[in-house]
Structures are given as C-alpha cells and as structure tokens.
C-alpha positions as CSV (number, residue, x, y, z in Angstrom):
1,M,-0.2,-0.3,-0.3
2,R,1.6,3.3,-1.1
3,A,1.2,6.7,0.8
4,R,-1.0,9.3,0.8
5,K,-0.1,12.4,-1.2
6,K,0.8,15.1,1.2
7,K,1.3,18.4,0.2
8,W,4.2,19.6,2.3
9,A,6.1,16.6,1.3
10,A,8.0,17.6,-1.6
11,G,9.4,21.2,0.5
12,E,10.1,18.4,2.9
13,L,11.9,16.5,0.7
14,L,14.2,19.8,-0.5
15,D,14.3,21.5,2.7
16,N,14.8,18.7,5.5
17,P,18.9,18.6,6.8
18,R,18.8,15.4,7.1
19,I,17.4,13.6,3.8
20,L,19.8,12.7,1.6
21,R,18.2,14.7,-1.2
22,D,20.8,13.2,-4.3
23,A,20.9,9.2,-3.6
24,E,22.4,8.7,-6.3
25,E,25.9,11.0,-5.3
26,Y,26.1,8.9,-2.1
27,K,26.4,5.2,-3.8
28,K,29.1,4.0,-1.7
29,R,29.8,7.8,0.0
30,I,27.4,7.6,2.7
31,R,29.9,7.4,5.6
32,E,31.1,11.1,4.5
33,C,28.1,12.8,5.7
34,F,28.9,11.7,9.4
35,E,31.9,13.1,9.1
36,N,33.5,10.5,11.7
37,D,34.1,6.7,11.9
38,N,31.2,5.5,14.6
39,P,28.9,2.5,13.6
40,I,26.4,2.5,11.3
41,H,23.2,0.9,11.8
42,L,20.7,1.0,9.3
43,E,17.2,0.8,9.2
44,I,15.3,-0.6,6.5
45,G,11.9,0.7,6.1
46,C,11.5,3.9,9.2
47,G,7.4,4.0,9.1
48,K,6.5,7.6,10.6
49,G,10.6,7.4,12.5
50,R,9.6,7.0,16.1
51,F,12.1,3.8,16.5
52,I,15.0,5.1,14.7
53,T,14.4,9.0,16.0
54,E,14.2,7.9,19.8
55,T,17.0,5.1,18.9
56,S,19.3,7.7,17.8
57,R,18.6,9.9,20.7
58,R,19.6,7.3,23.4
59,N,23.2,6.5,21.2
60,P,24.5,9.6,20.2
61,E,27.8,8.0,19.3
62,I,26.1,5.6,16.9
63,N,25.3,6.6,13.3
64,Y,21.8,6.0,11.6
65,I,20.7,5.5,8.6
66,A,16.7,4.9,7.8
67,M,16.6,3.8,4.1
68,E,13.0,4.0,2.7
69,R,11.4,3.9,-0.5
70,E,8.4,5.9,-0.3
71,A,9.5,9.6,-0.7
72,V,6.1,10.9,1.7
73,I,6.9,8.3,4.1
74,L,10.3,9.3,4.3
75,A,9.2,13.0,4.1
76,A,7.3,12.6,7.4
77,A,9.9,10.5,9.6
78,A,12.8,13.5,8.9
79,R,10.2,16.1,9.8
80,R,9.6,13.6,12.7
81,A,13.6,13.5,13.7
82,Q,14.1,16.9,12.9
83,E,11.3,18.1,15.2
84,Q,12.5,15.9,18.0
85,T,16.2,16.6,17.5
86,A,17.1,13.4,16.5
87,G,20.8,12.6,17.4
88,S,23.5,11.0,14.3
89,L,20.7,10.5,12.0
90,V,20.1,10.7,8.2
91,F,17.5,9.2,5.7
92,L,17.7,7.7,2.7
93,L,15.2,7.6,0.0
94,A,16.1,4.3,-1.8
95,D,15.0,1.1,-1.9
96,V,16.7,-2.5,-0.2
97,K,16.9,-4.1,-3.3
98,D,19.4,-1.6,-4.5
99,I,21.7,-1.9,-0.9
100,S,23.9,-2.8,-2.1
101,E,24.7,-0.3,-4.1
102,Y,24.9,2.2,-1.5
103,F,27.7,0.6,1.4
104,H,30.6,-1.4,1.1
105,P,30.3,-4.5,2.8
106,G,31.8,-4.0,6.3
107,E,30.5,-0.7,6.7
108,I,26.8,-1.8,8.4
109,S,27.6,-2.5,11.9
110,R,23.2,-3.3,12.5
111,L,20.6,-3.6,10.3
112,Y,16.9,-3.2,11.8
113,I,14.1,-5.0,10.2
114,N,10.5,-3.7,11.8
115,F,7.6,-5.0,11.0
116,C,7.9,-5.7,7.0
117,D,5.4,-6.3,4.6
118,P,4.5,-10.6,5.3
119,W,3.5,-10.8,2.1
120,P,1.1,-13.7,3.2
121,R,-1.3,-14.5,0.5
122,K,0.5,-15.4,-2.5
123,K,3.6,-18.6,-2.3
124,K,5.2,-16.3,-4.8
125,R,5.1,-13.5,-3.5
126,A,7.5,-14.5,-0.2
127,R,10.5,-13.9,-2.0
128,R,9.5,-10.7,-1.1
129,R,10.0,-10.8,2.4
130,L,12.9,-8.8,3.7
131,T,14.2,-11.7,5.7
132,H,14.1,-14.3,2.9
133,E,17.0,-16.1,1.8
134,N,17.3,-13.8,-1.7
135,F,17.6,-10.8,1.0
136,L,19.5,-12.5,3.5
137,A,22.1,-13.6,1.0
138,L,22.5,-9.5,0.2
139,Y,22.9,-8.7,3.8
140,E,25.3,-11.3,3.8
141,Q,27.3,-10.4,1.1
142,L,27.3,-7.1,2.4
143,K,29.1,-8.8,5.5
144,I,26.2,-7.0,8.0
145,P,26.9,-8.9,11.4
146,E,23.6,-8.4,13.0
147,I,19.9,-8.4,12.5
148,F,17.6,-7.4,15.2
149,F,14.0,-8.1,13.7
150,K,10.0,-7.0,14.8
151,T,7.0,-8.3,13.7
152,D,3.5,-8.8,14.8
153,N,3.1,-11.9,12.4
154,R,3.4,-15.3,13.4
155,I,3.3,-17.4,9.9
156,L,6.3,-14.5,8.9
157,F,8.0,-15.2,12.1
158,E,8.3,-19.0,11.6
159,A,9.2,-18.5,8.4
160,S,12.3,-16.2,8.8
161,I,13.4,-17.7,11.5
162,E,13.9,-20.8,8.8
163,S,15.8,-19.0,6.4
164,F,17.7,-17.5,8.4
165,S,18.5,-21.0,9.7
166,R,19.0,-22.7,6.5
167,Q,22.0,-19.4,5.7
168,R,24.8,-18.8,8.0
169,W,22.7,-16.8,10.9
170,L,23.1,-17.8,14.7
171,L,19.4,-16.9,16.4
172,Q,19.5,-15.6,19.9
173,N,17.4,-13.5,22.0
174,V,14.1,-15.5,20.0
175,S,10.6,-13.4,22.1
176,L,7.0,-15.1,21.1
177,D,5.8,-12.3,23.1
178,L,7.8,-9.3,23.1
179,H,6.3,-6.9,25.7
180,A,5.8,-9.7,28.5
181,S,9.5,-10.6,28.4
182,D,12.3,-9.5,30.7
183,M,13.4,-6.8,27.8
184,A,13.4,-3.4,29.3
185,D,14.5,-0.8,26.5
186,N,12.3,-2.4,23.3
187,I,11.6,0.6,22.0
188,R,8.0,0.8,20.6
189,T,7.2,1.8,16.6
190,E,4.0,3.3,15.8
191,Y,3.4,0.3,14.3
192,E,3.6,-2.1,17.4
193,E,2.1,1.2,19.7
194,K,-0.9,0.1,17.8
195,F,-1.6,-3.3,16.8
196,S,0.2,-4.9,20.4
197,A,-3.2,-5.0,21.6
198,F,-4.3,-8.0,19.3
199,G,-1.2,-10.0,20.1
200,P,1.7,-11.1,20.3
201,I,5.0,-9.4,19.1
202,Y,8.1,-11.5,17.6
203,R,11.5,-10.6,18.2
204,L,15.1,-12.2,17.2
205,E,18.7,-11.3,17.3
206,A,19.9,-12.8,14.2
207,Y,24.3,-12.7,14.0
208,L,26.5,-13.5,10.9
209,R,28.4,-16.9,11.5
210,D,32.0,-16.6,11.1
C-alpha cells in the first residue's frame, strides 16, 4: 500500500537537512555525510520514524540511517526527527533491493527490520519478504554482522526463522511475546504501539556466522 500524497512532502524532501536528497551521489559514499568513524546502524523501512528517532537520541555514539522507498513516508519520518532533535541520523530514499549499491562490505554494523510486509497471500510472493533467503544473501554479501527483527505476524516470524537457519545466521534472544518479556529497553514503533493489543510481538536477533 502506497502512502497518501501530502502537499508539504515535496518541500520537506528539499529542505530537511537530514534527508540525503540526491541518493545517487551517496552510492558507496554515505559515511562521508557523518564526518566520523562511528558505527553505522541501518533501518529498512522507517514508518513514521518514532523508532529510529528515539534510538538515535539514546545512542549518540552511533550513526543511524533510515532507508525508505516511499518519499512521503520518508518525508514524514525526517520531519519528526528534525522536530525532536534526533541524534546522528539521516534518511535515504532508496529501495532495499539496491542496498549493495550504497554500502561497502563491512560498513553496516547492525540492521533493523521492523514490521515489514509479511506478503502472506500468495506463496510465490514470499521472496519479497525482507527476511527471505534472497535478501539474507544481500545482507551476507555486505557482511552485516547482526540483524534485529520484529513482527506481529507469526507466519512471517516462523518463515524467517527457517530462512535464517538455512543461511549462515545464528539466532539469539528469540521472543514469542516481546512485551511480556523482561526486555526493558525495547523502543516501540507506531505500528507496534497500535497493533500489540491484538496479539503478541515477535522478536529475534540474528548474527552472521564466521
């Protein structure tokens, strides 16, 4: 589902200093926008930006990038980050399928995948899931050492566990009900806040084997 058009979005995309406006210029050069050697953490699909904004505020020693393919969604998230004085955080308008065009292997220290589309209706569409083996192969090529994944869709979660297990990933801290667990520092996304009342939130951490 595409986001509704917002009249202010075009201006936000042009004027917000947190948005890397010409994505083509930043291919293989994203670290230059931070002007430091701090680790880079990447979120794929940022929603309205609550998670990545608060995460960056709590961890100023980390550089954060939110990659989003929908311009209106990215504009809204970047506006929130600017208004709430996020930490070291920028927004990149790009599709995850092109991730290897933007980063060098070993450049991303952690990847966040929060509540991605489960693509449940047709089996052949499962390859579009961001935890499908095809995408895991991209992350592996980039030598991303760890992935933190959350979803409210049990089918997607179980399929993701199978995908990670078939690849070179070791699973840790697997939770079948995150909000009932003892994890104290969980930062909720807008989606998570809204839909957790309808069922459990699933979470796992995946670490790339040597």
